Every structure is written in structure tokens, then in C-alpha cells.
LUMKOL-975219 format. One record per residue: residue in three letters; x, y, z of N, C-alpha, C in turn. Coordinates in nm, 2 decimals, padded with zeros to 4 digits. Layout:
// residues N
aa; nx; ny; nz; cax; cay; caz; cx; cy; cz
ALA; X; Y; Z; X; Y; Z; X; Y; Z
...
This chain:
// residues 193
aa; nx; ny; nz; cax; cay; caz; cx; cy; cz
MET; 00.09; -00.12; 00.00; 00.00; 00.00; 00.00; 00.09; 00.12; 00.00
SER; 00.05; 00.22; -00.08; 00.13; 00.34; -00.09; 00.12; 00.42; 00.05
ALA; 00.23; 00.49; 00.08; 00.22; 00.58; 00.19; 00.12; 00.69; 00.17
PRO; 00.04; 00.73; 00.28; -00.06; 00.83; 00.26; 00.01; 00.96; 00.22
THR; -00.06; 01.04; 00.13; -00.01; 01.17; 00.10; -00.13; 01.26; 00.09
THR; -00.11; 01.39; 00.09; -00.22; 01.48; 00.08; -00.27; 01.49; -00.07
SER; -00.20; 01.42; -00.16; -00.25; 01.43; -00.30; -00.31; 01.29; -00.34
THR; -00.35; 01.21; -00.25; -00.41; 01.08; -00.28; -00.53; 01.10; -00.37
THR; -00.54; 01.02; -00.48; -00.65; 01.03; -00.57; -00.73; 00.91; -00.56
TRP; -00.86; 00.91; -00.61; -00.94; 00.80; -00.60; -00.89; 00.69; -00.69
ASN; -00.84; 00.73; -00.81; -00.78; 00.63; -00.90; -00.67; 00.55; -00.83
ARG; -00.58; 00.62; -00.77; -00.47; 00.55; -00.70; -00.52; 00.47; -00.58
ALA; -00.62; 00.52; -00.51; -00.68; 00.44; -00.40; -00.74; 00.31; -00.44
LEU; -00.82; 00.32; -00.55; -00.88; 00.20; -00.61; -00.78; 00.09; -00.65
ARG; -00.67; 00.14; -00.72; -00.57; 00.05; -00.76; -00.49; 00.00; -00.64
ASP; -00.46; 00.08; -00.54; -00.39; 00.04; -00.42; -00.47; -00.08; -00.35
GLN; -00.60; -00.07; -00.35; -00.68; -00.17; -00.28; -00.65; -00.31; -00.34
ILE; -00.65; -00.32; -00.47; -00.63; -00.46; -00.53; -00.48; -00.49; -00.54
GLU; -00.39; -00.39; -00.56; -00.25; -00.41; -00.57; -00.19; -00.46; -00.44
PHE; -00.24; -00.40; -00.33; -00.19; -00.45; -00.20; -00.23; -00.60; -00.18
HIS; -00.35; -00.63; -00.20; -00.40; -00.77; -00.19; -00.32; -00.86; -00.28
TRP; -00.30; -00.82; -00.41; -00.23; -00.90; -00.51; -00.09; -00.93; -00.46
GLN; -00.02; -00.82; -00.42; 00.12; -00.83; -00.39; 00.15; -00.89; -00.25
HIS; 00.07; -00.87; -00.15; 00.10; -00.92; -00.02; 00.02; -01.03; 00.03
GLN; -00.09; -01.06; -00.03; -00.18; -01.17; 00.02; -00.21; -01.28; -00.09
LEU; -00.20; -01.24; -00.21; -00.25; -01.34; -00.31; -00.14; -01.40; -00.40
ARG; -00.07; -01.32; -00.47; 00.01; -01.38; -00.58; 00.12; -01.47; -00.53
GLN; 00.17; -01.44; -00.41; 00.27; -01.54; -00.36; 00.21; -01.67; -00.32
ARG; 00.08; -01.67; -00.28; 00.01; -01.79; -00.25; -00.01; -01.88; -00.37
LEU; 00.00; -01.83; -00.49; -00.02; -01.90; -00.61; 00.11; -01.96; -00.67
GLU; 00.23; -01.91; -00.61; 00.35; -01.96; -00.66; 00.36; -02.11; -00.64
GLY; 00.42; -02.18; -00.73; 00.44; -02.33; -00.72; 00.32; -02.41; -00.74
LEU; 00.21; -02.35; -00.79; 00.09; -02.43; -00.83; 00.13; -02.54; -00.93
THR; 00.09; -02.66; -00.89; 00.12; -02.77; -00.98; 00.00; -02.80; -01.07
ASP; 00.03; -02.88; -01.17; -00.08; -02.92; -01.26; -00.17; -03.01; -01.19
ASP; -00.12; -03.10; -01.10; -00.21; -03.18; -01.02; -00.31; -03.10; -00.94
GLU; -00.26; -02.99; -00.87; -00.35; -02.90; -00.80; -00.45; -02.83; -00.89
TYR; -00.40; -02.78; -01.00; -00.47; -02.70; -01.10; -00.60; -02.78; -01.15
PHE; -00.58; -02.91; -01.17; -00.69; -02.99; -01.22; -00.76; -03.07; -01.12
TRP; -00.72; -03.07; -00.99; -00.77; -03.15; -00.88; -00.92; -03.13; -00.87
GLU; -00.99; -03.24; -00.86; -01.14; -03.24; -00.83; -01.17; -03.29; -00.69
PRO; -01.20; -03.20; -00.60; -01.21; -03.24; -00.46; -01.34; -03.33; -00.44
VAL; -01.44; -03.32; -00.52; -01.56; -03.40; -00.51; -01.60; -03.45; -00.65
PRO; -01.69; -03.55; -00.66; -01.73; -03.59; -00.79; -01.81; -03.48; -00.86
ASP; -01.81; -03.49; -00.99; -01.89; -03.40; -01.08; -01.85; -03.25; -01.07
CYS; -01.72; -03.22; -01.05; -01.67; -03.09; -01.05; -01.68; -03.03; -01.19
TRP; -01.69; -02.90; -01.20; -01.67; -02.83; -01.33; -01.52; -02.80; -01.33
ASN; -01.46; -02.82; -01.45; -01.31; -02.81; -01.47; -01.28; -02.76; -01.60
VAL; -01.15; -02.74; -01.63; -01.10; -02.72; -01.76; -01.05; -02.85; -01.81
ARG; -01.09; -02.90; -01.93; -01.06; -03.03; -01.97; -01.02; -03.03; -02.12
PRO; -00.94; -03.14; -02.16; -00.92; -03.16; -02.30; -01.05; -03.16; -02.38
ARG; -01.05; -03.09; -02.50; -01.16; -03.09; -02.58; -01.22; -03.23; -02.60
GLY; -01.35; -03.24; -02.59; -01.42; -03.36; -02.61; -01.43; -03.46; -02.49
THR; -01.38; -03.41; -02.38; -01.38; -03.50; -02.26; -01.47; -03.45; -02.15
GLY; -01.53; -03.33; -02.17; -01.62; -03.27; -02.07; -01.75; -03.35; -02.05
THR; -01.81; -03.35; -01.93; -01.94; -03.41; -01.91; -02.04; -03.31; -01.87
ALA; -02.01; -03.19; -01.85; -02.11; -03.09; -01.82; -02.20; -03.06; -01.93
GLN; -02.31; -03.00; -01.90; -02.41; -02.97; -02.01; -02.35; -02.90; -02.13
MET; -02.25; -02.81; -02.10; -02.19; -02.73; -02.21; -02.04; -02.72; -02.18
GLN; -01.96; -02.70; -02.29; -01.82; -02.68; -02.28; -01.79; -02.56; -02.38
ALA; -01.69; -02.48; -02.34; -01.66; -02.37; -02.43; -01.51; -02.35; -02.43
GLY; -01.45; -02.31; -02.54; -01.31; -02.28; -02.55; -01.27; -02.28; -02.70
GLY; -01.17; -02.20; -02.73; -01.13; -02.19; -02.87; -01.01; -02.28; -02.90
GLY; -00.95; -02.35; -02.80; -00.83; -02.43; -02.83; -00.85; -02.57; -02.79
ALA; -00.74; -02.63; -02.75; -00.74; -02.78; -02.71; -00.82; -02.80; -02.58
MET; -00.83; -02.70; -02.50; -00.90; -02.72; -02.37; -01.03; -02.64; -02.37
THR; -01.13; -02.70; -02.29; -01.26; -02.63; -02.28; -01.29; -02.62; -02.13
ILE; -01.38; -02.53; -02.10; -01.43; -02.50; -01.96; -01.57; -02.55; -01.95
ASP; -01.61; -02.62; -01.84; -01.74; -02.67; -01.82; -01.83; -02.56; -01.77
PHE; -01.96; -02.57; -01.82; -02.06; -02.48; -01.76; -02.20; -02.53; -01.80
ALA; -02.30; -02.47; -01.76; -02.44; -02.50; -01.80; -02.52; -02.37; -01.79
PHE; -02.62; -02.36; -01.87; -02.71; -02.25; -01.87; -02.85; -02.30; -01.88
PRO; -02.94; -02.27; -01.79; -02.90; -02.20; -01.66; -02.82; -02.29; -01.57
GLU; -02.75; -02.22; -01.48; -02.66; -02.29; -01.38; -02.75; -02.38; -01.29
PRO; -02.70; -02.51; -01.27; -02.78; -02.59; -01.18; -02.78; -02.54; -01.04
ASP; -02.88; -02.59; -00.96; -02.89; -02.55; -00.82; -02.89; -02.68; -00.74
PRO; -02.79; -02.70; -00.66; -02.68; -02.62; -00.64; -02.58; -02.63; -00.75
ALA; -02.50; -02.53; -00.77; -02.40; -02.52; -00.87; -02.29; -02.62; -00.83
PRO; -02.23; -02.69; -00.93; -02.12; -02.78; -00.91; -02.00; -02.71; -00.84
VAL; -01.92; -02.78; -00.77; -01.79; -02.73; -00.71; -01.70; -02.71; -00.83
THR; -01.63; -02.61; -00.83; -01.53; -02.58; -00.94; -01.39; -02.59; -00.90
THR; -01.31; -02.63; -00.99; -01.16; -02.66; -00.96; -01.08; -02.53; -00.97
ILE; -00.96; -02.54; -00.93; -00.87; -02.42; -00.95; -00.86; -02.38; -01.09
ALA; -00.85; -02.48; -01.18; -00.84; -02.45; -01.33; -00.97; -02.37; -01.37
TRP; -01.09; -02.42; -01.33; -01.21; -02.35; -01.36; -01.21; -02.21; -01.31
ARG; -01.18; -02.19; -01.18; -01.18; -02.06; -01.12; -01.09; -01.96; -01.18
LEU; -00.97; -02.01; -01.21; -00.87; -01.93; -01.28; -00.92; -01.89; -01.42
GLY; -00.98; -01.99; -01.49; -01.04; -01.96; -01.62; -01.15; -01.85; -01.61
HIS; -01.23; -01.86; -01.51; -01.34; -01.76; -01.49; -01.28; -01.62; -01.47
VAL; -01.18; -01.61; -01.38; -01.12; -01.49; -01.35; -01.05; -01.43; -01.47
ILE; -00.97; -01.51; -01.53; -00.89; -01.46; -01.65; -00.98; -01.41; -01.76
VAL; -01.09; -01.49; -01.79; -01.17; -01.46; -01.90; -01.29; -01.37; -01.86
GLY; -01.38; -01.42; -01.77; -01.50; -01.35; -01.74; -01.48; -01.22; -01.66
VAL; -01.38; -01.22; -01.57; -01.36; -01.10; -01.49; -01.27; -01.00; -01.55
LEU; -01.16; -01.05; -01.61; -01.06; -00.96; -01.66; -01.06; -00.94; -01.81
ALA; -01.03; -01.05; -01.89; -01.01; -01.04; -02.03; -01.12; -00.98; -02.11
VAL; -01.25; -01.01; -02.08; -01.36; -00.96; -02.14; -01.37; -00.81; -02.12
ARG; -01.34; -00.77; -02.00; -01.35; -00.62; -01.96; -01.23; -00.55; -02.02
ASN; -01.11; -00.61; -02.03; -01.00; -00.55; -02.09; -01.03; -00.52; -02.24
ALA; -01.10; -00.62; -02.30; -01.14; -00.60; -02.44; -01.24; -00.49; -02.46
SER; -01.34; -00.49; -02.37; -01.45; -00.40; -02.38; -01.42; -00.25; -02.35
HIS; -01.32; -00.24; -02.26; -01.29; -00.10; -02.20; -01.16; -00.05; -02.23
PHE; -01.06; -00.14; -02.26; -00.92; -00.09; -02.27; -00.85; -00.13; -02.39
GLY; -00.92; -00.17; -02.50; -00.86; -00.20; -02.63; -00.79; -00.33; -02.64
ALA; -00.80; -00.42; -02.55; -00.74; -00.56; -02.56; -00.81; -00.63; -02.67
ALA; -00.75; -00.74; -02.72; -00.81; -00.82; -02.82; -00.95; -00.88; -02.77
PRO; -01.05; -00.88; -02.86; -01.18; -00.93; -02.81; -01.17; -01.08; -02.78
THR; -01.24; -01.12; -02.67; -01.25; -01.26; -02.63; -01.38; -01.29; -02.56
ASP; -01.41; -01.41; -02.54; -01.52; -01.46; -02.46; -01.49; -01.60; -02.42
TYR; -01.58; -01.66; -02.34; -01.56; -01.80; -02.30; -01.55; -01.89; -02.41
TYR; -01.62; -01.87; -02.52; -01.62; -01.96; -02.63; -01.49; -01.96; -02.72
SER; -01.43; -01.84; -02.73; -01.31; -01.83; -02.81; -01.18; -01.84; -02.74
PHE; -01.18; -01.83; -02.61; -01.06; -01.82; -02.53; -00.98; -01.95; -02.54
ASP; -00.85; -01.94; -02.54; -00.76; -02.06; -02.54; -00.72; -02.09; -02.40
TYR; -00.80; -02.18; -02.33; -00.77; -02.21; -02.19; -00.64; -02.28; -02.17
ALA; -00.57; -02.25; -02.06; -00.44; -02.31; -02.03; -00.45; -02.46; -02.00
ALA; -00.35; -02.53; -02.05; -00.34; -02.67; -02.03; -00.25; -02.71; -01.91
THR; -00.19; -02.60; -01.86; -00.10; -02.62; -01.74; -00.12; -02.51; -01.64
ALA; -00.08; -02.54; -01.52; -00.09; -02.43; -01.41; 00.00; -02.32; -01.45
SER; 00.11; -02.34; -01.50; 00.21; -02.24; -01.53; 00.15; -02.14; -01.64
GLN; 00.09; -02.20; -01.74; 00.03; -02.12; -01.85; -00.09; -02.04; -01.79
ALA; -00.17; -02.10; -01.70; -00.28; -02.02; -01.64; -00.23; -01.90; -01.56
LEU; -00.12; -01.92; -01.48; -00.07; -01.81; -01.40; -00.01; -01.70; -01.49
SER; 00.05; -01.74; -01.60; 00.10; -01.64; -01.70; -00.02; -01.56; -01.76
GLN; -00.13; -01.63; -01.79; -00.25; -01.57; -01.85; -00.31; -01.47; -01.74
LEU; -00.31; -01.52; -01.62; -00.37; -01.44; -01.51; -00.28; -01.31; -01.49
ASP; -00.15; -01.33; -01.49; -00.06; -01.21; -01.47; -00.08; -01.11; -01.58
ALA; -00.09; -01.16; -01.70; -00.11; -01.07; -01.82; -00.24; -00.99; -01.81
ALA; -00.35; -01.07; -01.79; -00.48; -01.00; -01.78; -00.49; -00.90; -01.67
TYR; -00.43; -00.94; -01.55; -00.43; -00.85; -01.44; -00.35; -00.72; -01.47
ALA; -00.23; -00.73; -01.53; -00.15; -00.62; -01.57; -00.23; -00.52; -01.67
THR; -00.29; -00.58; -01.76; -00.37; -00.51; -01.86; -00.48; -00.43; -01.79
TRP; -00.55; -00.50; -01.70; -00.66; -00.43; -01.63; -00.61; -00.32; -01.54
LEU; -00.50; -00.34; -01.47; -00.45; -00.23; -01.38; -00.40; -00.11; -01.46
ALA; -00.34; -00.14; -01.58; -00.29; -00.03; -01.66; -00.42; 00.05; -01.72
GLY; -00.52; -00.03; -01.75; -00.64; 00.03; -01.81; -00.71; 00.12; -01.70
VAL; -00.72; 00.07; -01.58; -00.78; 00.15; -01.47; -00.69; 00.28; -01.45
GLU; -00.56; 00.27; -01.45; -00.48; 00.39; -01.43; -00.50; 00.49; -01.55
SER; -00.52; 00.44; -01.67; -00.54; 00.53; -01.78; -00.67; 00.61; -01.78
LEU; -00.76; 00.56; -01.69; -00.89; 00.64; -01.68; -00.87; 00.77; -01.61
GLY; -00.76; 00.78; -01.53; -00.74; 00.90; -01.45; -00.86; 00.92; -01.35
GLU; -00.87; 01.04; -01.30; -00.97; 01.08; -01.21; -01.11; 01.10; -01.28
ASP; -01.10; 01.17; -01.39; -01.23; 01.20; -01.46; -01.29; 01.08; -01.52
GLY; -01.21; 00.99; -01.57; -01.26; 00.87; -01.63; -01.34; 00.78; -01.53
LEU; -01.31; 00.79; -01.41; -01.38; 00.70; -01.31; -01.52; 00.74; -01.29
ALA; -01.56; 00.87; -01.32; -01.69; 00.91; -01.31; -01.78; 00.88; -01.43
ARG; -01.72; 00.85; -01.55; -01.79; 00.82; -01.67; -01.87; 00.69; -01.66
PRO; -01.99; 00.68; -01.72; -02.06; 00.56; -01.73; -01.98; 00.45; -01.81
VAL; -01.99; 00.33; -01.77; -01.92; 00.22; -01.84; -01.97; 00.19; -01.98
GLY; -02.10; 00.22; -02.00; -02.16; 00.20; -02.13; -02.21; 00.06; -02.16
GLU; -02.25; 00.04; -02.29; -02.32; -00.08; -02.33; -02.24; -00.21; -02.30
ALA; -02.11; -00.20; -02.30; -02.03; -00.33; -02.27; -02.07; -00.40; -02.15
GLU; -02.13; -00.33; -02.05; -02.17; -00.39; -01.93; -02.32; -00.41; -01.92
GLY; -02.39; -00.41; -02.04; -02.53; -00.45; -02.05; -02.62; -00.37; -01.96
ALA; -02.69; -00.44; -01.87; -02.79; -00.37; -01.78; -02.72; -00.27; -01.68
PHE; -02.59; -00.28; -01.67; -02.52; -00.19; -01.58; -02.45; -00.07; -01.65
ALA; -02.50; -00.04; -01.77; -02.43; 00.06; -01.86; -02.42; 00.19; -01.79
GLU; -02.51; 00.23; -01.70; -02.51; 00.36; -01.64; -02.42; 00.37; -01.52
LEU; -02.37; 00.26; -01.47; -02.28; 00.26; -01.36; -02.15; 00.33; -01.40
SER; -02.08; 00.39; -01.30; -01.95; 00.46; -01.33; -01.84; 00.35; -01.34
TYR; -01.73; 00.40; -01.40; -01.61; 00.31; -01.40; -01.56; 00.29; -01.26
ALA; -01.58; 00.38; -01.17; -01.54; 00.36; -01.03; -01.61; 00.24; -00.97
GLU; -01.74; 00.23; -01.00; -01.82; 00.12; -00.95; -01.78; -00.01; -01.02
LEU; -01.74; -00.01; -01.14; -01.69; -00.13; -01.21; -01.56; -00.17; -01.15
VAL; -01.47; -00.08; -01.12; -01.34; -00.11; -01.06; -01.36; -00.18; -00.92
LEU; -01.45; -00.12; -00.84; -01.48; -00.18; -00.71; -01.54; -00.32; -00.73
HIS; -01.63; -00.34; -00.83; -01.68; -00.47; -00.85; -01.57; -00.57; -00.89
ILE; -01.48; -00.53; -00.98; -01.37; -00.62; -01.02; -01.28; -00.65; -00.91
ASN; -01.25; -00.55; -00.82; -01.17; -00.58; -00.70; -01.24; -00.69; -00.62
ARG; -01.37; -00.67; -00.59; -01.44; -00.78; -00.51; -01.43; -00.91; -00.58
GLU; -01.45; -00.92; -00.71; -01.44; -01.04; -00.78; -01.31; -01.11; -00.77
LEU; -01.20; -01.03; -00.79; -01.07; -01.09; -00.78; -01.04; -01.14; -00.64
ILE; -01.07; -01.06; -00.54; -01.05; -01.10; -00.40; -01.13; -01.23; -00.37
HIS; -01.25; -01.23; -00.40; -01.34; -01.34; -00.38; -01.29; -01.47; -00.44
HIS; -01.28; -01.47; -00.58; -01.25; -01.59; -00.65; -01.11; -01.64; -00.63
LEU; -01.01; -01.55; -00.61; -00.88; -01.59; -00.59; -00.85; -01.64; -00.45
ALA; -00.94; -01.59; -00.35; -00.93; -01.65; -00.22; -00.98; -01.79; -00.22
GLU; -01.08; -01.82; -00.31; -01.13; -01.96; -00.33; -01.02; -02.05; -00.38
VAL; -00.94; -02.00; -00.48; -00.83; -02.07; -00.53; -00.73; -02.11; -00.42
CYS; -00.70; -02.01; -00.33; -00.61; -02.04; -00.22; -00.67; -02.14; -00.13
LEU; -00.79; -02.13; -00.10; -00.86; -02.24; -00.01; -00.85; -02.37; -00.08
LEU; -00.87; -02.38; -00.21; -00.86; -02.51; -00.27; -00.71; -02.56; -00.26
ARG; -00.62; -02.48; -00.27; -00.48; -02.52; -00.26; -00.46; -02.57; -00.12
ASP; -00.51; -02.51; -00.01; -00.50; -02.56; 00.12; -00.57; -02.70; 00.14
LEU; -00.68; -02.71; 00.08; -00.75; -02.84; 00.09; -00.67; -02.95; 00.02
TYR; -00.62; -02.92; -00.10; -00.54; -03.01; -00.17; -00.42; -03.06; -00.09
ALA; -00.35; -02.96; -00.03; -00.23; -02.99; 00.05; -00.27; -03.08; 00.17
HIS; -00.38; -03.05; 00.24; -00.42; -03.13; 00.35; -00.47; -03.27; 00.31
SER; -00.53; -03.28; 00.19; -00.58; -03.41; 00.15; -00.47; -03.50; 00.11
ARG; -00.35; -03.45; 00.09; -00.23; -03.53; 00.05; -00.14; -03.56; 00.17
LYS; -00.17; -03.52; 00.29; -00.09; -03.55; 00.40; -00.08; -03.70; 00.42
GLY; 00.04; -03.75; 00.43; 00.06; -03.89; 00.45; 00.07; -03.97; 00.32
ASP; 00.06; -03.90; 00.21; 00.08; -03.97; 00.08; 00.22; -03.99; 00.05
């Protein structure tokens, strides 16, 4: 977190919130993620990222050799999701789609995205999408935070960029904390192996 100054801006404060979490609580917890952890299914019938043609969920999406499981509408209760699935959701649905819609990144969606086949590839995708998002938020400056996000956010078109940034911060903290919890469960499930 940056040292407080008399010239703190809202843009800097919004970025500080997620940067502090990323640098001091999250990213180091993802170091050393193995492929076994990445694909680990803690219960039967998990949603995962799988080689094309091997998924059993109602639907699969992806533009490459790997696809992500999903269903529409989502079942109740929703299936437990793996680290691979959660990282795919964060990379694509939380960051990459918004990077494309708001900050000039290449267009993407769940159907066209090339999902990672390894944990290392997924972390590289996550780092790149996060860096693009953060640079995009910084490029808004102070005035840009007050502008409406527009049609890219559908029913939320009238919300400000500041509200979108707060939402994405919540999404990143929430879903990536789940990834860390799954890593903890994986480690404890392997004790004595």
C-alpha cells in the first residue's frame, strides 16, 4: 500500500486496494501451483477445464485444445469448481472480457478463449490479464472514473467506471481466495501420501 499523501487520488486508492492484496496476500500464495492441484477435483462431478471432447457438463466452451465446463441455466446447487475452472473464470470473465470492452485488448469470450493446459500457463495468463486491467484503470485518471461504463456492461451501462473497478476488485479477492482455499484443501488431502 502506498504511503498516505495529501494528494491521494481515487484512482490511486482503487488500484492500491487490489494491488496490496495482489502483492501481499494473493500472488505469492499461487507460486508453485502444480498441474495436479490445477486440475484436482475435490468432489465428484466438478466443473473443470478439460481436453476438448472429454467434458461431461451440459456445455463446454473454448477456442483451443482445452474447454471449460458450464451450464445455462446454472444448476442449483452449482457444481464445485476446480482451481483451473476458477482461474479460467477470473482470467476470461472477470478480466479479459473487460480488458477488451474497455481498454482496447483483443476481443475474447468464454467460447473463443484458449484455456491453459497447465498451471504455469494459467498463471501467465492471469498475470497478463491483471496487468492489462490495472494499466487500463490507471489510464482512466480521475475524470474517467466518473464516466458511465456504457453498453459493454449490459444492464449496468449507467454505472460509473469507479463502480466497475470496485466490482472487479471484489471479484478478484473473492474468487482468488477460493483458489487459495482449494490449494489448502489439496495440501491437507495429501498428508501422509
